[in-house]
N, C-alpha and C positions, 0 to 999 in steps of 0.2 A: 595629500591627506596623508597625515601621519597615523600609523597603528601602534599602540602598546604590544608591552613582549608577550602578553595573555593571547592578544588577538589576533596577532603572528600566528602563535604556535595553533590556536584554532583553526586556522584558515589552511595552514599547512596541514591538519592533520585531516579538515573535511577535504584537499584537495586528493590526501592520498586515499581516502576512503571513498571517493567517489572512483577515482582510478581503478579500483580495485573490486566494484562490487560487478559481480557476476548475477546477470538475470538467464536462468536456464530453467529450459523446460525438455521434457522428455517424453516419448511415443513410442508406444509397441505396435509395430507394424501388422496389421492385420492379412497383407498379401504379398506377393513378391512385388518390388521394385526397379526399373528401369535406373541406377544411377548416373549414367550421360542426361538422362530425359529429366531427371528430378537436378542434378549440375548444372542445364541449363536454365531449367526454370528456377532455379534459386539466383540467375544473374539477372534472369529478367528483372526480377522482385529485387535487385539492385538499380538498375533501371526505370524503374519504375517506383520506388522509395530514395530520393536521392541521400535523406540523411545517412542510409546503411554504408553509403560511400564514404562517408564523413571520416576526416582524423582533424584531432585541434591543437590548436597551440596559443599560448597566453600573448597579449596583448596589452598595452597600455591606454585607455581611452578615457580623458577627463582626468587624467593622473590616477587612475584607477584601475590596478591589471584585471584583466579578464580574460577567461574563454571563448574562443570562436572557434566555428568550424569552417570548415575548409572541405569542399567534393573532391574529389579526388577521380577522374571522369573516365580514367582508364583502370579503374580497382577492376578485379576481379575476384572469383569465390569459387574455392575446390572443397568437394565437398572429404575432409577425412575420413579416411576405414580406419578402422579399430576393430582388436578380436578382444577376448576376456583375460587376456594376459596384460593389453596396457591401454585399454580405455580409461584409465585413471591419468593418462598422460594429456585428454584431452582439454583439460581445463586449468589455465596457466594465466599468468597475468597477461594482460595488453599493453605496448605501448601505442600510446593513445596521439602522440606526435609522427607515430611514423605508417599505421597499419588500420586498416578497417575492422570496427570493433563488433563485427558477426562470425561466428563460427558454428559451421555445419558438421555435424559428426553421423558414420554410419557403423553401430558396433554388431559383427557380423551378420549383415544385410539384416536384423531382424528389429534395431532397437535405433531409433532415430534421435540423437541429441540437439539442439539448438542452445547457443550460449553470445547475449549480448551483453555490450559494457551499458552497464546503467547510463551513461552519454546518452545514449542513442533508445535506450526506451524503457515501458514500462508495461504492465502486467498485462497487460488490453494489449501493444502494441506486438509484444509477444504472441499473443494468440490470433491479432490480424495476421502476423507475418505467414503461419503453417497455415491459414483458412485460406490465403490468395497464393501461398506456395502452392500448396495443391490444386486449387482449381485451376493455374497456368499449366501445372504439369497434367490436368484431364482436359485440358482446351475449351475452358469454360469461359466464358466475357466477364468480365470484371469492367465496374464503371473507372473514369479516370476519377485519382485519389488528390485530394490538398498534400501540396509538400509541407512539410515541417518547418521550412525556412520560412515560405510564405505566411502559415501561421503564425510566428515568432514578428513577422513584420506587420501582420495587421493587432497581433496583443499588443506592441510597444504601441503603435500609433493610437490605438484605443485607452493606455495607459496615460498617454500625454494629454488626451482630448475631454477623458471623466475628470469631473468633478470628484478627485478620492474626499474631501470634508462631509461628502453625504454618506458615505459608506461608512467612515469614520466615526460619524456620531450617531449611526446606528449602534453600531459595534458598542461604544460607550455606554449608549443603554442598554443594549442586551447586556453586558458586562455591568451595570452599575451596582447590582447585587453581591457579584462575584468579587468577593475580598483576597480568595489564595484559592491555590490548585487544590483539584481534588488529590484529598490522599487520605487512601485505606489504611486503616493500622497494622502496623509493623509488627515482626514476629517478637522481637525486642524491643522492652519497655525502653532502653536504653538510646537505640535506635528513635523511636518517638519523640525521646527526649530534644535528639539533635535533627530535626527535620530540616528545622528555617537552616542550621549549618550543610547539609547533604546536598540544598537546593541551589546554595551559594557557588560561586562562578569560580570561586582557589577548590572546591571539593570537583568540579566538573572537570576542572582541571588535574585532576590527582587521575582520578578515574582515565582521563585520559591516558595519563603518564602509567599508568599502570598497565592498561590496553598496549601500549605501544612501546613502552621501553622492558616491563618488566613481565610483558605479552600474556598476562593475564588476563583472563575472559573473566564475562561476567556467569554468574549460576544460572542460566535460564532455563525454565522448565516450561511444556506445553500439558495442558488438561484439554481434551478433546472429546464433545462428544454428537449428539446426534438429535435433532427436532425429527419426528415421525408424518408418514404421512397426513395424520391427522391433524396434527400443525400445522402443518402447511399448506392443507386447504384450510384449514380456520385462517388464517393470514391471509391467504388468498385472495375468502370471499371478504374477510372487513376489511381491507385493504380496497376492493371494487366498489362495497357496497359504501363507505363511507369517502370514498374517492381520494386517498391517501396512499404515499408513498410507503414499501419494506420497510427503506430506508428509516426512516421517520417510527414507523414500526419497532422496529428491534433497537434504535436508537434512545428509545423512550423506555423500553422495557430495562435495555441495559442501564442505562441513568437512574431509571428509580430503583433498584437495586443497588446501583455504587450508594446513593441518597441513604440506604437503610444504613450500609455497611461503614459509611464515612461519618456518619450522623451529620451530615452538610445537606442543604438544600439548595444550594447553587451547583451543579455540576459539571464543570470544566472540562472538555475531555477537545483532544483533537479529532478530527475526522479526517481521511484519507477519503479523496473524491477523485474518479477515474476523470473528470472534465470530460466528458465526451457528451453532454445533454443535447447535441445534434447531432442530423443527422450526417450532417457535411464533417463535425470532427471524427465521427467515425470512419473516415477513410483515411486518418494520418497515422502514421508511423513514427514515434518520438515520444521526448519525456513530455507527456502533459499532465499528467499525476499532480495534485495540490494538495497542502495539508491548509484547511479550514479550524480555525481556533472558534469552538463552537461552546456557550454555555446555555442551560435547561436551569429552570427556576422548578424545582419539586413542590407545586402548592396542594397543601392537604385539604383544600377547599372545592379542588374542581375532580371531576370523576376522569380516569384511566384515559376513556377519551379522547374527554377534552384536553389532557396533555400531549397526547400521539397527534389533533390534530394541530395544537400550538406548536410542537416540534416543526409539523409538516409545513407551517406557514414560515417557521424563521428558513428551514433550508432551504426553500425556497426564493426566499431573498438571499440568501447568501448566493446561492450558485449563480445569480444573478452580476452578482461584484466581482471587480478586476483588482481588487488589490492585493498587491502582494502579502503573505502570513506573516512576513519580518516584517512589513511596516506597519500593519494590524497591530504586532506586540509591542512594536517599538513607540505608539500612539499611546496604548492601551497599560504601558509601563508593566506587561506582565512578560514573565518569564513562558516557552513554551511546556504545553503540561504535559508531563509524565504519564497520561492517560491516552492511549489510543483507540478510534474507533474504526474499520472498515468494513463496508457491505460489498460483495461482490454476487452480482446477478449474473444469474444462468446462461443469458447473452454474452455474460463480459468472461466468460471462463471458458464457454464451450467452442472451440474451435472446428469440431468434427463434425461434416454434413454428411462425411460418403462414407463412413466404416470403415475407411484407408487406416486409420489408424485410431490407437486407444493412447490416452492421458497416463500415465505412470509417473512415481514420487520415483528422484535421482534414489533412494533406497530402494524401490524397485527394481533398479538396473544392478545394484548390486546383489540384490536377491535373488536373482534371476541367473546371475552368475557365479551364486554358490560364495560370495562374499559380504564382507561389514566392510560398512560405509565408516570411515576412521574416523569422518566427522558428523555422523548422525544426531550426535547430542547435542552440539555446536550449533545454537540459536542467536542469530542477529539482528534484532528490530530496533536499532539505534542507539546510543550511548546516551541518551534523554529519556527514556524511554523505561520505564519501571513494570506497566501491566498494558498488554494489549488483546484487544476482543474482534477476531473475522469473523464472520457471518458469511456462509458462500450458498448459494442457492442451487441446487441439482436439482435435475429432472422433475422427481417427487418429492421431493426432503430436505432439510440442511442443514451443513453441517456445521459446525462450531465449533472455533479451540480458543481457550487462552491461553497465552504467554504471559509467564510475570518472573519477575526476578528471585529465584529463591531463596535467596541471602535476604532478602527484605519482608515475603509475607509468608507467611505459613500456609501449608497446603489444607489443612481443613477450612480454611478462611476460601481457599479457590473451591472447595467443595459446595463449600454453602452457598455462596456467588452461585455456583450453576442450580443446582437443588430451586432455591428462590425461582432464579431466571425461568428454569422451562416449568414450575408451578404456575407462577403468572401467565407467562406466555399459552401455555397452553390451556388455560381458565377462561370460557369467554366472556361468563357473568361477572368477571370483574371487568369488563371497558366501563360497567356502568355503574362502578364502584366510587365513592373517593376515594382521593388516594390516602386522607389519614384514618380510614377504616379498612385498606387492604392490608394491615400490619395488625391491628388488632388482635 
């Protein structure tokens, strides 16, 4: 198999990116920690989840170069100690061919920081690691986990055994009326006129060139808002009453708002799914997260509740599919959507069961030591993503943040999206209203 120069360049870029993506989580410790006991617990975690002992190398299989992991059976982890003057040295590149891809740091015995390379983790895995780490620290029992390597064998076998044509045909029907990617209006009339050029392969390679060679990052901005306890209770009540998922609830409202501002009826987005729908999957540490192409037809002649139920039924079908996203996009002959949606349920991001620690952001670590994070404004959501919506379920509310390319979208547009989103999701009477009447 031969690759043209564009493909070679893209693959090199993707390898570079994956090797340098750090998944970092920080905690403020609420009590004194025995570092020797914590180190022992960390090494028990390495023995418990062998993916944490893995290094990676490139091999050629059937003429295709791929990366494979190899477990270093004698690998050990030492907790690194830092103070306020040198903790910034903790985050540094990994050599994925020589060293395990996890580090744990302790800053002045008050802040715990964990860094894993994206080869071996996703957001769920990070929280699972911390939860199990402190269960071992406290001598609490744990059930036997499933190894990531065993899961990959299971998935590959299932992929071979499954008739993917049935899944592809479902996707073709789902996308039958979706002729284009979802495009919110750009701030520049000129950029609106050249959207087709910006979505082309040469332009995407130009963006890679800017990032890698010219070292010019995209100007990404974030807008955050909160859905209060009354909205939280309304969503929980509605989801329970009509037996629908909260994920479907949020995706539907979000798609409805995008439909209004894009003037498109078929909203195509990429859903980031944790891929943890069974109890067995919840014991695995590894990169299980998947991207699901998703399209929702916003029909003016049905009620908002009917649209949510329709969305829920589509999601239930897609969750059972095994086709990788690249295969789906290839068969549909469409590019990946620049609009991405992610919903994090409370159980996914809440790892603290014993009040030993509290989740904090990396920026909070800098503030704690009266410093400013030099990368606080740097946001990386993927080179092809222009707009990302993340909904995070908290104990009694929801936090929502929209990340967008400021060079493309006007801040006022994003504010309008926020206002419409909150107005619709907080109005229970709209559930029984026809879509076409909501915006009258």
